[in-house]
FILO-937280 format. One record per residue: residue in three letters; y, x, z of N, C-alpha, C in turn. Coordinates in steps of 0.05 Angstrom, whole numbers, padded with zeros to 5 digits, always signed. Layout:
BEGIN
ALAYXZYXZYXZ;...
//
This chain:
BEGIN
UNK-00134+00383+01023-00133+00362+01003-00160+00348+01001;UNK-00159+00321+01000-00184+00306+01001-00184+00286+00978;UNK-00209+00280+00969-00213+00258+00950-00223+00234+00965;UNK-00209+00211+00962-00217+00188+00978-00237+00172+00962;UNK-00263+00173+00971-00284+00159+00957-00299+00141+00977;UNK-00315+00123+00966-00331+00106+00983-00314+00088+01000;UNK-00293+00076+00989-00273+00062+01005-00280+00033+01010;UNK-00267+00021+01029-00274-00006+01039-00264-00028+01020;UNK-00272-00052+01026-00264-00075+01009-00236-00085+01016;UNK-00226-00102+00999-00199-00111+01000-00196-00133+01022;UNK-00173-00132+01035-00166-00153+01055-00137-00152+01060;UNK-00126-00169+01077-00097-00169+01082-00091-00179+01110;UNK-00073-00166+01123-00062-00176+01149-00034-00165+01151;UNK-00015-00181+01161+00012-00172+01164+00021-00175+01192;UNK+00037-00155+01202+00047-00156+01229+00074-00171+01229;UNK+00074-00196+01236+00099-00210+01237+00109-00220+01210;UNK+00133-00230+01210+00145-00241+01186+00171-00227+01180;UNK+00178-00226+01154+00204-00214+01147+00227-00228+01160;UNK+00248-00213+01166+00271-00225+01180+00296-00213+01168;UNK+00319-00218+01180+00344-00208+01170+00345-00177+01173;UNK+00356-00162+01154+00358-00133+01157+00373-00126+01182;UNK+00365-00103+01194+00379-00093+01218+00390-00065+01213;UNK+00410-00058+01228+00421-00030+01224+00401-00010+01234;UNK+00404+00015+01225+00386+00036+01235+00389+00041+01265;UNK+00369+00050+01278+00371+00058+01306+00390+00081+01309;UNK+00401+00086+01332+00420+00108+01336+00411+00135+01326;UNK+00385+00141+01330+00375+00167+01322+00376+00172+01292;UNK+00374+00151+01277+00373+00154+01247+00398+00142+01234;UNK+00419+00139+01249+00444+00129+01238+00461+00151+01227;UNK+00453+00176+01230+00469+00199+01221+00450+00221+01210;UNK+00461+00238+01193+00446+00261+01182+00453+00287+01197;UNK+00471+00286+01216+00479+00310+01230+00455+00321+01247;UNK+00449+00347+01246+00428+00358+01262+00434+00354+01292;UNK+00413+00351+01308+00416+00349+01337+00403+00373+01350;UNK+00411+00378+01375+00400+00400+01391+00382+00388+01412;UNK+00357+00398+01413+00336+00386+01429+00323+00408+01446;UNK+00317+00402+01471+00302+00420+01488+00276+00405+01496;UNK+00253+00416+01488+00228+00403+01495+00212+00422+01514;UNK+00206+00412+01538+00192+00428+01557+00164+00416+01562;UNK+00144+00432+01562+00117+00423+01567+00097+00445+01564;UNK+00071+00439+01564+00050+00459+01563+00047+00470+01535;UNK+00066+00486+01526+00066+00495+01498+00041+00512+01491;UNK+00034+00530+01509+00011+00547+01504-00015+00531+01501;UNK-00017+00509+01517-00040+00492+01515-00040+00476+01490;UNK-00016+00467+01481-00014+00452+01456-00023+00468+01432;UNK-00017+00494+01433-00024+00512+01411-00053+00520+01412;UNK-00064+00524+01436-00092+00534+01437-00112+00511+01436;UNK-00105+00487+01445-00123+00464+01445-00110+00441+01430;UNK-00118+00437+01405-00103+00418+01388-00116+00391+01386;UNK-00133+00384+01405-00144+00357+01406-00122+00337+01410;UNK-00126+00313+01400-00105+00293+01402-00104+00281+01430;UNK-00096+00298+01449-00094+00290+01477-00065+00293+01485;UNK-00054+00272+01498-00026+00273+01507-00022+00291+01531;UNK+00000+00306+01530+00007+00323+01553+00036+00315+01562;UNK+00041+00314+01588+00067+00306+01597+00088+00328+01593;UNK+00112+00319+01588+00134+00338+01585+00161+00324+01588;UNK+00182+00338+01582+00209+00327+01582+00224+00335+01557;UNK+00242+00319+01549+00260+00325+01525+00288+00320+01534;UNK+00306+00339+01529+00334+00337+01536+00350+00338+01511;UNK+00367+00317+01507+00385+00315+01484+00411+00304+01493;UNK+00433+00317+01487+00460+00308+01495+00462+00303+01525;UNK+00449+00319+01541+00450+00317+01570+00433+00295+01582;UNK+00418+00280+01565+00400+00259+01575+00372+00270+01575;UNK+00358+00267+01598+00330+00276+01600+00311+00252+01596;UNK+00293+00256+01577+00273+00235+01571+00245+00245+01579;UNK+00232+00231+01598+00203+00237+01603+00187+00230+01578;UNK+00170+00249+01569+00155+00245+01544+00126+00253+01547;UNK+00110+00245+01528+00083+00255+01525+00081+00269+01498;UNK+00069+00292+01497+00067+00308+01472+00038+00308+01463;UNK+00033+00301+01438+00006+00300+01427+00004+00314+01400;UNK-00013+00334+01397-00017+00346+01370-00027+00324+01351;UNK-00018+00325+01326-00025+00304+01307-00029+00317+01279;UNK-00037+00300+01260-00040+00309+01233-00069+00317+01227;UNK-00073+00327+01203-00100+00335+01194-00099+00365+01187;UNK-00089+00372+01163-00088+00400+01155-00070+00416+01173;UNK-00046+00407+01179-00027+00423+01194-00035+00425+01224;UNK-00053+00408+01233-00061+00410+01261-00081+00433+01266;UNK-00094+00443+01245-00113+00465+01248-00099+00492+01252;UNK-00111+00508+01269-00099+00534+01275-00101+00553+01251;UNK-00120+00548+01233-00123+00564+01209-00099+00560+01190;UNK-00086+00537+01192-00064+00530+01174-00037+00536+01187;UNK-00034+00527+01212-00008+00529+01225-00009+00543+01252;UNK+00011+00559+01258+00013+00572+01285+00020+00551+01306;UNK+00033+00530+01298+00043+00509+01317+00038+00482+01304;UNK+00026+00463+01319+00018+00438+01306+00041+00418+01304;UNK+00040+00399+01286+00059+00377+01286+00054+00361+01312;UNK+00074+00347+01321+00072+00333+01347+00079+00303+01344;UNK+00067+00288+01362+00076+00260+01367+00090+00261+01393;UNK+00115+00251+01393+00131+00250+01417+00133+00221+01426;UNK+00122+00215+01450+00123+00188+01460+00141+00187+01485;UNK+00161+00170+01484+00177+00166+01508+00161+00149+01528;UNK+00157+00160+01552+00140+00146+01571+00156+00127+01589;UNK+00183+00128+01586+00201+00109+01599+00221+00100+01578;UNK+00231+00076+01581+00251+00066+01562+00276+00083+01563;UNK+00286+00091+01540+00310+00107+01539+00334+00091+01549;UNK+00353+00105+01561+00377+00090+01571+00392+00076+01548;UNK+00402+00052+01553+00418+00038+01532+00441+00056+01523;UNK+00446+00057+01497+00468+00072+01487+00461+00101+01482;UNK+00438+00111+01491+00430+00139+01486+00420+00142+01458;UNK+00418+00167+01449+00410+00172+01422+00382+00162+01416;UNK+00365+00162+01436+00337+00154+01432+00332+00125+01441;UNK+00353+00110+01445+00350+00082+01451+00333+00068+01430;UNK+00315+00051+01438+00298+00035+01421+00275+00051+01408;UNK+00272+00077+01417+00250+00093+01406+00227+00092+01427;UNK+00202+00094+01416+00179+00096+01433+00161+00119+01425;UNK+00150+00118+01400+00133+00139+01390+00146+00149+01364;UNK+00148+00176+01362+00160+00188+01339+00143+00211+01329;UNK+00141+00214+01303+00129+00238+01292+00150+00260+01291;UNK+00142+00284+01300+00160+00307+01298+00147+00328+01279;UNK+00160+00333+01257+00151+00353+01238+00160+00380+01248;UNK+00142+00398+01254+00148+00423+01267+00148+00446+01246;UNK+00151+00470+01257+00155+00493+01239+00130+00505+01227;UNK+00106+00497+01236+00080+00507+01226+00076+00536+01230;UNK+00091+00553+01216+00088+00582+01219+00111+00593+01236;UNK+00104+00612+01253+00124+00624+01271+00144+00641+01256;UNK+00136+00652+01234+00154+00669+01218+00179+00652+01211;UNK+00202+00664+01216+00227+00650+01212+00232+00642+01183;UNK+00220+00655+01164+00223+00648+01136+00211+00621+01130;UNK+00192+00612+01147+00180+00586+01142+00199+00563+01148;UNK+00221+00569+01161+00241+00548+01166+00250+00535+01140;UNK+00251+00551+01119+00260+00541+01093+00240+00520+01083;UNK+00215+00522+01089+00195+00502+01080+00200+00476+01095;UNK+00206+00478+01120+00213+00453+01136+00237+00439+01124;UNK+00257+00455+01116+00282+00443+01105+00277+00431+01078;UNK+00259+00444+01062+00253+00432+01036+00238+00406+01039;UNK+00219+00404+01058+00206+00379+01062+00225+00357+01072;UNK+00243+00365+01090+00264+00347+01098+00280+00337+01074;UNK+00286+00355+01056+00302+00349+01032+00288+00327+01015;UNK+00261+00328+01015+00246+00308+00999+00251+00280+01010;UNK+00253+00277+01036+00259+00251+01048+00287+00242+01039;UNK+00306+00261+01039+00333+00255+01031+00334+00246+01002;UNK+00318+00258+00985+00317+00250+00957+00307+00221+00954;UNK+00286+00215+00969+00275+00187+00967+00295+00167+00979;UNK+00310+00175+00999+00331+00158+01010+00351+00150+00989;UNK+00357+00169+00970+00376+00164+00949+00364+00143+00929;UNK+00338+00142+00927+00326+00123+00909+00324+00095+00920;UNK+00321+00093+00946+00317+00066+00958+00320+00067+00988;UNK+00331+00045+01000+00330+00043+01030+00302+00037+01040;UNK+00284+00030+01023+00256+00026+01030+00242+00053+01033;UNK+00251+00068+01051+00242+00096+01054+00245+00105+01083;UNK+00230+00125+01091+00232+00136+01118+00258+00153+01120;UNK+00272+00149+01141+00294+00167+01147+00284+00190+01165;UNK+00298+00212+01163+00290+00236+01178+00315+00247+01192;UNK+00312+00260+01215+00334+00271+01230+00328+00300+01237;UNK+00343+00318+01226+00339+00347+01232+00345+00353+01262;UNK+00330+00372+01272+00334+00380+01300+00331+00410+01303;UNK+00349+00422+01318+00346+00450+01327+00333+00449+01354;UNK+00308+00458+01355+00291+00453+01379+00285+00478+01394;UNK+00291+00478+01420+00283+00499+01438+00258+00489+01453;UNK+00235+00502+01447+00210+00495+01461+00208+00513+01485;UNK+00203+00501+01508+00202+00515+01534+00176+00509+01547;UNK+00163+00529+01558+00138+00525+01572+00142+00512+01599;UNK+00120+00503+01612+00122+00489+01637+00138+00504+01658;UNK+00135+00530+01658+00148+00547+01678+00178+00549+01673;UNK+00188+00539+01650+00216+00543+01643+00221+00567+01626;UNK+00200+00581+01619+00203+00605+01602+00206+00596+01573;UNK+00225+00607+01558+00228+00600+01529+00203+00607+01514;UNK+00194+00589+01497+00170+00594+01481+00178+00601+01452;UNK+00193+00584+01439+00203+00590+01412+00225+00570+01405;UNK+00244+00578+01389+00265+00560+01379+00263+00559+01349;UNK+00260+00534+01339+00256+00530+01311+00268+00503+01302;UNK+00271+00501+01275+00280+00476+01263+00256+00457+01261;UNK+00261+00431+01264+00241+00410+01259+00256+00385+01251;UNK+00241+00364+01247+00255+00338+01243+00238+00315+01252;UNK+00252+00295+01263+00239+00270+01272+00237+00251+01248;UNK+00216+00236+01247+00211+00217+01226+00214+00189+01237;UNK+00229+00172+01224+00233+00145+01232+00206+00130+01235;UNK+00204+00114+01256+00180+00098+01260+00179+00077+01238;UNK+00154+00071+01228+00152+00053+01205+00161+00025+01212;UNK+00158+00017+01237+00167-00010+01244+00197-00012+01241;UNK+00211+00010+01245+00240+00010+01242+00248+00011+01213;UNK+00232+00023+01196+00237+00022+01167+00235-00008+01158;UNK+00215-00022+01168+00212-00050+01162+00235-00067+01172;UNK+00243-00063+01197+00265-00079+01208+00291-00074+01194;UNK+00296-00049+01187+00321-00042+01173+00323-00056+01146;UNK+00300-00062+01134+00300-00075+01108+00293-00105+01109;UNK+00292-00116+01133+00285-00144+01135+00257-00151+01126;UNK+00239-00132+01130+00211-00136+01122+00192-00132+01145;UNK+00167-00132+01140+00146-00128+01161+00126-00108+01152;UNK+00114-00094+01172+00093-00075+01166+00068-00091+01158;UNK+00053-00081+01139+00028-00093+01130+00005-00075+01137;UNK-00016-00087+01148-00039-00072+01156-00062-00080+01138;UNK-00072-00061+01123-00092-00066+01102-00116-00049+01107;UNK-00139-00057+01096-00163-00040+01096-00159-00016+01078;UNK-00179+00001+01077-00176+00027+01064-00171+00025+01034;UNK-00178+00003+01021-00174+00000+00993-00162-00027+00986;UNK-00140-00026+00970-00128-00051+00960-00128-00050+00930;UNK-00123-00073+00918-00122-00075+00889-00094-00067+00879;UNK-00093-00056+00855-00067-00049+00843-00051-00075+00839;UNK-00064-00097+00835-00050-00123+00831-00035-00132+00856;UNK-00041-00120+00879-00028-00127+00904-00002-00111+00908;UNK+00003-00091+00891+00026-00074+00894+00050-00085+00878;UNK+00072-00087+00890+00097-00096+00877+00104-00076+00855;UNK+00105-00084+00830+00107-00064+00808+00131-00045+00809;UNK+00154-00055+00816+00178-00038+00817+00174-00017+00839;UNK+00163-00025+00862+00159-00006+00884+00137+00014+00877;UNK+00115+00005+00864+00094+00023+00856+00104+00043+00836;UNK+00121+00034+00817+00132+00053+00798+00150+00073+00811;UNK+00166+00064+00830+00185+00082+00844+00169+00103+00860;UNK+00149+00095+00874+00132+00113+00889+00121+00135+00871;UNK+00110+00127+00848+00097+00147+00830+00118+00165+00817;UNK+00141+00154+00808+00161+00170+00796+00172+00191+00815;UNK+00176+00183+00841+00185+00201+00861+00165+00224+00865;UNK+00139+00217+00868+00119+00238+00872+00118+00257+00848;UNK+00123+00247+00824+00126+00264+00801+00150+00282+00803;UNK+00172+00271+00813+00197+00286+00816+00192+00311+00834;UNK+00178+00308+00856+00174+00330+00875+00148+00345+00869;UNK+00132+00334+00849+00106+00345+00841+00087+00346+00865;UNK+00082+00322+00875+00063+00319+00898+00039+00303+00889;UNK+00015+00312+00897-00010+00299+00889-00026+00289+00914;UNK-00015+00295+00937-00030+00289+00962-00023+00261+00972;UNK-00031+00240+00957-00024+00213+00964-00041+00193+00949;UNK-00041+00169+00959-00051+00146+00945-00036+00121+00955;UNK-00026+00105+00937-00012+00081+00946-00030+00057+00949;UNK-00056+00061+00945-00075+00039+00947-00101+00046+00961;UNK-00104+00070+00971-00129+00078+00984-00124+00097+01007;UNK-00142+00096+01026-00142+00114+01049-00170+00122+01056;UNK-00174+00139+01076-00201+00147+01084-00217+00123+01093;UNK-00242+00123+01088-00260+00101+01097-00258+00097+01127;UNK-00255+00072+01135-00253+00066+01164-00225+00066+01174;UNK-00205+00071+01157-00177+00071+01166-00162+00050+01150;UNK-00137+00048+01156-00120+00030+01140-00110+00044+01115;UNK-00102+00029+01095-00088+00040+01072-00060+00048+01081;UNK-00049+00070+01073-00058+00086+01049-00057+00115+01057;UNK-00064+00133+01038-00063+00161+01043-00034+00171+01039;UNK-00021+00180+01061+00007+00189+01060+00025+00168+01048;UNK+00019+00143+01055+00036+00121+01047+00032+00098+01067;UNK+00052+00081+01070+00049+00057+01087+00058+00034+01070;UNK+00051+00010+01079+00056-00014+01063+00074-00034+01079;UNK+00093-00045+01064+00111-00066+01075+00104-00093+01062;UNK+00107-00114+01077+00105-00141+01065+00132-00154+01068;UNK+00137-00175+01053+00162-00189+01055+00178-00188+01029;UNK+00168-00175+01008+00181-00176+00982+00182-00204+00971;UNK+00202-00210+00956+00205-00237+00944+00181-00245+00928;UNK+00167-00226+00916+00144-00231+00900+00119-00238+00916;UNK+00120-00232+00942+00097-00235+00959+00078-00212+00957;UNK+00085-00191+00942+00067-00168+00939+00075-00146+00958;UNK+00059-00125+00959+00063-00103+00979+00080-00081+00968;UNK+00097-00070+00985+00115-00048+00978+00104-00022+00991;UNK+00095-00003+00975+00086+00023+00986+00109+00042+00991;UNK+00108+00056+01014+00129+00075+01021+00116+00102+01027;UNK+00124+00123+01013+00111+00149+01016+00122+00166+01039;UNK+00105+00184+01049+00114+00204+01068+00096+00228+01066;UNK+00102+00249+01081+00086+00274+01083+00086+00288+01056;UNK+00105+00307+01052+00109+00319+01026+00104+00349+01026;UNK+00090+00360+01046+00087+00389+01047+00068+00400+01026;UNK+00052+00383+01013+00035+00392+00992+00048+00390+00964;UNK+00074+00386+00964+00088+00384+00938+00096+00411+00927;UNK+00101+00411+00901+00111+00435+00888+00139+00442+00898;UNK+00155+00421+00905+00182+00426+00916+00181+00443+00941;UNK+00163+00437+00959+00160+00452+00984+00146+00479+00979;UNK+00124+00477+00964+00108+00501+00956+00098+00516+00981;UNK+00086+00501+01000+00075+00513+01024+00052+00532+01017;UNK+00050+00554+01032+00029+00574+01025+00001+00564+01027;UNK-00004+00543+01044-00031+00533+01048-00038+00510+01028;UNK-00019+00502+01012-00023+00479+00993-00033+00489+00966;UNK-00050+00473+00954-00060+00480+00927-00067+00455+00911;UNK-00073+00458+00886-00080+00435+00869-00104+00420+00879;UNK-00104+00393+00878-00128+00378+00886-00149+00378+00864;UNK-00173+00371+00872-00195+00368+00853-00189+00344+00835;UNK-00196+00348+00809-00195+00326+00790-00168+00322+00777;UNK-00148+00338+00784-00121+00336+00772-00118+00360+00753;UNK-00111+00356+00728-00111+00377+00708-00086+00395+00710;UNK-00083+00409+00732-00061+00428+00736-00072+00454+00747;UNK-00057+00475+00743-00064+00501+00753-00050+00508+00779;UNK-00026+00496+00783-00011+00500+00808+00006+00476+00814;UNK+00016+00474+00838+00029+00449+00847+00057+00445+00833;UNK+00067+00465+00820+00092+00461+00806+00089+00449+00779;UNK+00065+00445+00770+00060+00432+00745+00059+00402+00750;UNK+00074+00387+00735+00077+00358+00739+00057+00343+00722;UNK+00045+00322+00734+00027+00305+00720+00030+00277+00731;UNK+00038+00258+00714+00045+00231+00724+00019+00216+00733;UNK+00019+00206+00757-00004+00192+00768+00001+00163+00774;UNK+00023+00152+00763+00029+00124+00767+00011+00106+00750;UNK+00011+00081+00756-00005+00062+00741+00009+00053+00716;UNK-00005+00055+00693+00007+00048+00668+00015+00019+00666;UNK+00003+00002+00682+00011-00026+00683+00040-00029+00694;UNK+00050-00008+00707+00077-00008+00718+00096+00008+00700;UNK+00088+00013+00676+00104+00031+00658+00131+00019+00652;UNK+00133-00007+00647+00159-00019+00642+00178-00015+00665;UNK+00169-00018+00689+00186-00014+00713+00193+00015+00717;UNK+00174+00033+00711+00178+00061+00714+00200+00071+00694;UNK+00198+00061+00669+00218+00069+00649+00246+00058+00657;UNK+00247+00034+00667+00272+00023+00676+00284+00040+00698;UNK+00267+00048+00717+00277+00065+00739+00287+00092+00728;UNK+00272+00103+00709+00281+00129+00697+00308+00126+00684;UNK+00313+00104+00671+00339+00100+00658+00361+00098+00679;UNK+00355+00087+00702+00375+00085+00724+00380+00112+00737;UNK+00360+00129+00738+00362+00155+00751+00377+00176+00734;UNK+00373+00175+00708+00385+00196+00691+00415+00201+00696;UNK+00431+00180+00697+00460+00185+00702+00466+00196+00730;UNK+00447+00195+00747+00451+00204+00775+00441+00233+00780;UNK+00435+00247+00758+00424+00274+00760+00439+00291+00780;UNK+00466+00293+00777+00482+00311+00794+00479+00303+00824;UNK+00477+00277+00829+00475+00268+00856+00449+00278+00869;UNK+00427+00277+00855+00402+00287+00865+00401+00317+00868;UNK+00411+00331+00848+00411+00360+00849+00430+00370+00871;UNK+00450+00354+00878+00468+00363+00899+00458+00360+00927;UNK+00435+00347+00931+00425+00342+00958+00420+00368+00972;UNK+00410+00389+00959+00402+00413+00972+00425+00429+00984;UNK+00449+00426+00972+00473+00439+00983+00482+00426+01009;UNK+00472+00402+01015+00481+00388+01039+00462+00391+01062;UNK+00440+00406+01058+00420+00409+01079+00427+00433+01096;UNK+00435+00429+01121+00442+00452+01138+00420+00472+01141;UNK+00426+00498+01136+00406+00519+01140+00390+00526+01116;UNK+00391+00509+01095+00376+00516+01071+00392+00538+01056;UNK+00379+00561+01052+00394+00584+01041+00400+00580+01011;UNK+00418+00596+01001+00427+00592+00973+00405+00596+00953;UNK+00387+00615+00958+00366+00620+00938+00347+00596+00937;UNK+00341+00584+00960+00323+00560+00960+00338+00535+00950;UNK+00364+00534+00955+00380+00512+00943+00378+00514+00912;UNK+00382+00538+00902+00382+00541+00872+00354+00535+00861;UNK+00333+00545+00874+00306+00541+00864+00298+00511+00865;UNK+00305+00498+00887+00299+00470+00890+00314+00453+00869;UNK+00339+00459+00866+00356+00445+00847+00345+00448+00818;UNK+00337+00472+00811+00326+00477+00785+00299+00463+00781;UNK+00284+00461+00803+00258+00448+00801+00262+00418+00796;UNK+00280+00405+00811+00285+00377+00807+00299+00372+00780;UNK+00314+00391+00770+00326+00388+00744+00304+00386+00723;UNK+00281+00400+00727+00259+00397+00709+00249+00369+00707;UNK+00249+00354+00729+00242+00326+00729+00261+00310+00711;UNK+00287+00315+00713+00306+00301+00697+00303+00307+00667;UNK+00296+00332+00661+00290+00339+00633+00266+00324+00623;UNK+00245+00321+00640+00222+00305+00632+00229+00276+00628;UNK+00247+00265+00644+00256+00238+00641+00270+00235+00614;UNK+00289+00253+00608+00305+00251+00584+00287+00253+00559;UNK+00266+00270+00560+00249+00274+00536+00227+00253+00534;UNK+00222+00239+00556+00200+00220+00557+00173+00232+00564;UNK+00173+00258+00569+00148+00272+00575+00134+00261+00599;UNK+00150+00252+00619+00138+00243+00644+00116+00222+00640;UNK+00120+00204+00620+00102+00182+00617+00081+00186+00594;UNK+00078+00211+00585+00061+00215+00562+00032+00207+00568;UNK+00023+00207+00593-00005+00199+00599-00009+00169+00596;UNK+00013+00154+00595+00011+00125+00591+00016+00116+00563;UNK+00022+00135+00545+00029+00128+00517+00007+00139+00499;UNK-00006+00122+00484-00028+00130+00466-00016+00143+00441;
//
């Protein structure tokens, strides 16, 4: 967990212009899990986690895709945190037309982190968080579950675990008829579209996640921390889109803990971090969400492989969010 300080000045650049919405790519057009075989230098990927691409192959539905595998991430890339790093999977040749990976080039693959099979439930809970945000808005990353057989270069099985692919942000933009926005490390709150900013913050409160900023990133990088920005809203303002939810109370990863400067003792304690200037929009969103309580609580029963005890715990945890909405407790930090 990091505090983003000493950030850069404000600026703006947009990649392209908003266009007509497009359908999702084949990979993200369904929620059904896929079976994947990834072959490559697995031992090297685990022992040397520098962001260096290694050649490999990926087989899905009988189609073989030449790929490059690169360790990625910050906390989860370290061997102290994870037995196996998150990966970037790059198709080094165009996928055949009509194949599941048609139109894909670079994809983030969220991996199992810990070899212990019980950690699979943490992967599924993080996947569930993406499904929850999908219910709130199409302006969200889609995720696709995968049963992955990792195989070493020699063809020897390495490990089989659950993971999920994350939609490329350019495809999130295309699907919504918008464009990706590239900003410096710090932007003004006034540049954020209020409804989108409120939605971002309410969702992070829902899953009790503090590892984000919708307006700041590390110095020398683009905005934002565990969020990306879209341009093309009717207001001309920026739409923040969250990702990376392993530090949430919902997932409750063993390596995650409360950040500095937030008045909580553990990650399951909720504290609203939205901007009070977006309070009107946040309250309106809350009023829209309350009647949909059963829909959100029901997500966990639809996640393949999530066991009943974790379904029950996750559902009860999200129900706490709805109780806070009903009582108004969620916004107490914005009310004098």
